[in-house]
Short mmCIF file of the C-alpha atoms (twelve columns), coordinates in Angstrom:
data_MODEL
# 
_entry.id   MODEL 
# 
loop_
_atom_site.group_PDB 
_atom_site.id 
_atom_site.type_symbol 
_atom_site.label_atom_id 
_atom_site.label_alt_id 
_atom_site.label_comp_id 
_atom_site.label_asym_id 
_atom_site.label_seq_id 
_atom_site.Cartn_x 
_atom_site.Cartn_y 
_atom_site.Cartn_z 
_atom_site.pdbx_PDB_model_num 
ATOM 1  C CA . MET A 1  -37.867 -154.678 48.697 1 
ATOM 2  C CA . ILE A 2  -35.891 -152.341 50.931 1 
ATOM 3  C CA . THR A 3  -32.213 -151.482 50.613 1 
ATOM 4  C CA . ASP A 4  -29.408 -152.911 52.735 1 
ATOM 5  C CA . THR A 5  -29.080 -149.551 54.485 1 
ATOM 6  C CA . GLU A 6  -32.784 -149.538 55.357 1 
ATOM 7  C CA . ILE A 7  -32.497 -153.070 56.756 1 
ATOM 8  C CA . LYS A 8  -29.553 -152.007 58.932 1 
ATOM 9  C CA . ILE A 9  -31.443 -148.974 60.212 1 
ATOM 10 C CA . LYS A 10 -34.610 -150.951 60.957 1 
ATOM 11 C CA . GLY A 11 -32.594 -153.706 62.624 1 
ATOM 12 C CA . LEU A 12 -30.779 -151.247 64.853 1 
ATOM 13 C CA . GLU A 13 -34.066 -149.524 65.704 1 
ATOM 14 C CA . ALA A 14 -35.590 -152.909 66.610 1 
ATOM 15 C CA . LEU A 15 -32.656 -153.719 68.874 1 
ATOM 16 C CA . ILE A 16 -32.778 -150.332 70.592 1 
ATOM 17 C CA . ASN A 17 -36.565 -150.465 71.023 1 
ATOM 18 C CA . THR A 18 -36.338 -153.951 72.510 1 
ATOM 19 C CA . LEU A 19 -33.128 -153.793 74.528 1 
ATOM 20 C CA . GLY A 20 -32.379 -150.115 74.995 1 
ATOM 21 C CA . LYS A 21 -29.276 -148.367 73.654 1 
ATOM 22 C CA . VAL A 22 -26.721 -149.872 76.036 1 
ATOM 23 C CA . GLU A 23 -27.904 -153.475 75.728 1 
ATOM 24 C CA . ALA A 24 -28.280 -153.125 71.940 1 
ATOM 25 C CA . GLU A 25 -24.618 -152.075 71.724 1 
ATOM 26 C CA . ARG A 26 -23.708 -154.978 73.982 1 
ATOM 27 C CA . PHE A 27 -25.622 -157.407 71.750 1 
ATOM 28 C CA . ILE A 28 -23.836 -156.128 68.646 1 
ATOM 29 C CA . SER A 29 -20.471 -156.470 70.402 1 
ATOM 30 C CA . LEU A 30 -21.264 -160.046 71.422 1 
ATOM 31 C CA . VAL A 31 -22.310 -161.047 67.915 1 
ATOM 32 C CA . MET A 32 -19.220 -159.465 66.365 1 
ATOM 33 C CA . ARG A 33 -16.814 -160.877 68.960 1 
ATOM 34 C CA . GLU A 34 -17.951 -164.500 68.983 1 
ATOM 35 C CA . PRO A 35 -18.410 -166.822 66.026 1 
ATOM 36 C CA . PHE A 36 -22.167 -166.942 65.574 1 
ATOM 37 C CA . ASP A 37 -24.133 -169.285 63.346 1 
ATOM 38 C CA . TYR A 38 -27.676 -167.925 63.333 1 
ATOM 39 C CA . THR A 39 -29.089 -171.022 61.635 1 
ATOM 40 C CA . LYS A 40 -27.732 -173.397 64.302 1 
ATOM 41 C CA . TRP A 41 -28.809 -171.039 67.089 1 
ATOM 42 C CA . GLN A 42 -32.320 -170.705 65.682 1 
ATOM 43 C CA . ARG A 43 -32.784 -174.483 65.477 1 
ATOM 44 C CA . THR A 44 -32.329 -174.794 69.245 1 
ATOM 45 C CA . LEU A 45 -34.194 -171.632 70.207 1 
ATOM 46 C CA . TRP A 46 -37.745 -172.981 70.335 1 
ATOM 47 C CA . VAL A 47 -37.182 -176.742 70.500 1 
ATOM 48 C CA . ASP A 48 -39.759 -177.261 73.272 1 
ATOM 49 C CA . LYS A 49 -42.548 -175.174 71.705 1 
ATOM 50 C CA . PRO A 50 -45.141 -176.661 69.367 1 
ATOM 51 C CA . VAL A 51 -45.474 -175.136 65.904 1 
ATOM 52 C CA . ALA A 52 -49.045 -174.020 66.635 1 
ATOM 53 C CA . GLU A 53 -47.854 -172.024 69.663 1 
ATOM 54 C CA . LEU A 54 -45.060 -170.368 67.664 1 
ATOM 55 C CA . SER A 55 -47.487 -169.543 64.868 1 
ATOM 56 C CA . ALA A 56 -49.989 -168.008 67.303 1 
ATOM 57 C CA . ALA A 57 -47.241 -165.897 68.903 1 
ATOM 58 C CA . ALA A 58 -46.066 -164.711 65.478 1 
ATOM 59 C CA . MET A 59 -49.600 -163.743 64.471 1 
ATOM 60 C CA . GLN A 60 -50.105 -161.847 67.746 1 
ATOM 61 C CA . PHE A 61 -46.821 -160.019 67.202 1 
ATOM 62 C CA . ARG A 62 -47.788 -159.138 63.638 1 
ATOM 63 C CA . GLU A 63 -51.171 -157.805 64.754 1 
ATOM 64 C CA . LYS A 64 -49.600 -155.782 67.577 1 
ATOM 65 C CA . SER A 65 -47.002 -154.327 65.197 1 
ATOM 66 C CA . LYS A 66 -49.707 -153.454 62.677 1 
ATOM 67 C CA . THR A 67 -51.777 -151.689 65.356 1 
ATOM 68 C CA . GLU A 68 -48.766 -149.726 66.632 1 
ATOM 69 C CA . LYS A 69 -47.799 -148.742 63.091 1 
ATOM 70 C CA . GLU A 70 -51.316 -147.447 62.408 1 
ATOM 71 C CA . ARG A 71 -51.151 -145.275 65.547 1 
ATOM 72 C CA . ASN A 72 -47.930 -143.629 64.400 1 
# 
């Protein structure tokens, strides 16, 4: 298990790697400014996708992440 600080660092790195520095800051500002219920949001995020498709995408992401981690 990793510490809270490590989670924050990895989360920020993930945001920056995905969105870039400016958009990551914007995302954080939006989440802090507006009431945000992650659980409710998540339930509507992939309503139209079958579970098998979500599972396949997650496995592809995991494999890609594993490959990239091995390169570094």
